[in-house]
N, C-alpha and C positions, 0 to 999 in steps of 0.2 A: 874191317874188323871181322873176325870169324864168329860164327854162331856158338853160344853157349849150349852145350848138350846136356840139359838137365830138365826135369828128372828122368833117370832111366826108367824103362817100362816096369822092371822089378827092382826092389831095393837091393843095391849092391852090397855083397858081403866081401870084405877085404881081409886078407890073411897075411901074416908075416910068419917068421920062424916060430914065435912064441905066442902070438895073439891072433884072435879072430874078432873082427869088428862087424857087428850085425845090428839089425833093426832092434830097437827097444820094443818090447811087447808087454801087455798088461801084467803077466806073471813076474816081470822084473821089478815090479813096484817096491817090494820089500827091500831089495838090494839098492834101488835108486834112493829110497829113503835113508838107508845106512850112510850113503855117500853125502847126501845134502843135509843130514841131521847134524853134521859135524861143523861147528863154528869155524874151525881152522880151514875146512874146504871152502866154505862160503865167505870167508873173510874178505876176499877181493871180488866177490860176485855182485851182480846188480840185483839181487833178491835176497830176502832174508832166509836164515836157516830154517829148514823144514821141521815141522813138528807133528805131522800126521801122514799116514799112508795115502790119504786122499790127495795131498799135495803132490806126492810122487806120481800117483795114477794120472793126475791132471797134466803133469809135465809130459808124460808118455803120450797121452792123447794129443796134446798140443804139437808135439814134434811130429807125430804121424800126419796131422792135418797139414802142417807146414810143408812136409814133403809131398803130400798129394797136390798141394797148390803150386808146387815148383819154387817155393821160397827158400827152403833150407833142408839140410839133411843132418841127422844126428845119429851117430852110431853108439851102441853100447860096446864097451871094451871088455872082452873076456880073454882069459888065458886058455890056451887050447887044451890044457889038462882038464878043465871043467867049463861049464857054461854060465858061470856066475858073473854078472856085471860088476866090474870094480871101478869103472869110470865111464866117461862119455867124451866124445869129440865130435865136433860138427862144423858146418859151414852155413852161413847165410849168403845166398846167391844174389848178385846184381846182374840180371841178364843183359841190361843195356850197357853196362861198363865192363862186363867180364871180370868182376871182382868177387872174391869170396872172403867173408869175414869169418875168421877162425876162432873157435872157442873150445875149451877143454877143461876137464876136471878129473881128479883121480882120488879114490878113497885113501886116507891117510896111511894105512898100513902098507901101501904099495908105493909110497913116495921114495924117490931117490934109488930106484932099482933099474932105470932105463926104460921103463914101460912106456911112459909118454913119449919119449924120444922115438921109440920104435913105432908106436901108434901114429904119431904125427908124420913120420917119413912116408908111410903108405898113404895117408890121407893127402899129403902134399902131392905125391905122384899122381894119385887119382884126380885131384883137382886140375892139374895142368894137362894131363894126358887124356883122361876120359871125359872130363866136363869141359875142357878147352878154356879154362880161365886164363887170364893174363896176369892177374895180380892176386896175391893172398895178403890179408892184413890182419893184425891182431892188436887189440887195444888193451893195455895192461895198467892197472892202478899203480901209482908210486908206492913203493915199498914191497911189491911183489917181485923181489929179486930173483927167486927161483924161476919164475915164468920168463922174466926178461933174459936170464942166462940161457934158458932152453931155446928160446927163439933165436938168440945169437948163434948158438951152437948149430942150429938148423940152417943158418945162412941168412936169417932175416936181418934187415937193416933198420936201425931205429931212425925214424924220420924227425921225431921231435915230440913235444908235449902239446896235446890239445887241451887248452886251458878251459876248466869248468865245462867240460864237454857233455857230461851226463849228470843227471840228478838221481842218486840213490844212496842208501844208507844214511838218509836224513840230510844230505847236503850235496852241493855241486862238487863233482870230482874231476881233477885233472886226470888225463889218461895219456900214457906213452903210446905212440903209434909206431908199430913195426910192420915192415912189408917185405915181400919176396916176389920178384917178377919171374915169369916163366923162363925168360932168357937167362936168369941167373941161377936157375935150379940146376943142381948137380945130381944126376940120376943115381 
């Protein structure tokens, strides 16, 4: 097995034609709050809708700490035209298995514009090429059809349902498991 190359010495900035993915910083808290204060955004999330700026600030600090420990990376998604965070995308890294757990969210006004497809493509490429992961996986709640369709569009394979895999939103939740292997990735 090849060594996972994470975390890089400096936080990686990823750019696409339209987007810039960068580190979340404390001044992003207001924009992060706008994203996670929307019940529709957090509907399929494993935490409750935010109600305070402090929750957004805590999330930013938590993500920075996880990066420093080599556990995870979470980018703020911005459009190149401005530096406002409109969503986030990230990986939780398993060094021993060379697996990345993928997670993402986007403010509702930006849904269905191809933004998350564009952001995930660059993150997938980074994961396989720069971090040297062998597998990416995403766990999706039943009913989150948009997320399932997005993953399939990007080449992920649905492996099955993990029955009552996690406890959040007050009950045990089934989760659909999707994966993409490095050898399946089409650059």
